[in-house]
N, C-alpha and C positions, 0 to 999 in steps of 0.2 A: 640601393645606390641612388644617387641624385647628382645634380650639377652644382650643388652648393660647394664652395671652396673647401669646407671641412670634409665633405664626402669625397671630393676629388683627391684630397691628400691621402686617402686610403689606397689609391691605386699605385702599383709598382711604378717607379720612375726609371727612365724617362718615358713619357707617353708621346708617341709620334703620330698617332691618328686616333680619332674617336668616331664611332659609327652610331647613328641614332636610327632605330627602327621603330616605326609607328604605323598604325593602320591608315590606309588611304580612305578618305571620305570624300563626298561630293564637294564639301567646302574646301578641302585641301586641293582637289583637282582644279577648282575655280581659281584659287590663289596661285597655283603653279602656272596655269595658263596666263594669268595676269603678269606674273613675274617674267615668264618667258617672253612675252610681248614687250615688256619694258627693257629687257636685256638684249633683244635681237640685234640692235644696232650698236651695242656697246663692244668695245675692244676688250678681249680677255687676254691676260698674260700668256705668252707662248710657253711659259714655264709650267703652266697648269695642264696636266694631262686629264682629259675628260672624254668619256665615251657616252654617247646618247643611248639610253636603254631602249631597245626596240622590241623586246619580248616581255611578256608578263611574268611575274613571280621570279624575277632575277635580280631584284633590288639589292639583296644581301651580297650576291656574287659580284655585282657591278661595284658596290661600295667597297668591298675588299680589294678588288682590282684597282680602284681609284687610290685607295690608301697605300697599297704596296707600290704601285707605279709612281705616284707622286713623291714617295719617299726615295725611290730609286733616282728619279729625275733631280730631286733636291740634294742628292748626295748623302742622304742619311743612312741608307742601306745599299748593299750591293747584291746582285743576283748571280748565282752560279749559272753556267751554261745549262740550258734546258728550254723547254717549251715556253715558259713565261718570258724569259730573256729574249728568245727569238721573236715572240709576239711583240714585245715592247720595241725592239729594234725595227721590226717590219712596219709598225704603225705610228712611230713617233712623229713623222712628218705629215700624217694624214689629218683631216679635219675630224671633229667629234662624230659627225654623221658617217664618215667613211670607216671609222674604226668599228 
């Protein structure tokens, strides 16, 4: 697969999230620090649900959480009662660092 329009047309529709997984390099870490510095004083929409990853090797889990929760917040999907719905409700008014 790829990100070319022809390749993306092969995906079942609708697509409500896309996850990109890639190796972390020193160059990426430097870029991420630069971007974080540029964004630290920028306002982020309160409609965006974001958690700051604080442990290593959890990027896929955090990405899945972001995709599901942002689709819940956006009204695209609904959650049944359970641990994930409880977590979303308990953390929705927290900052990304508190989550």
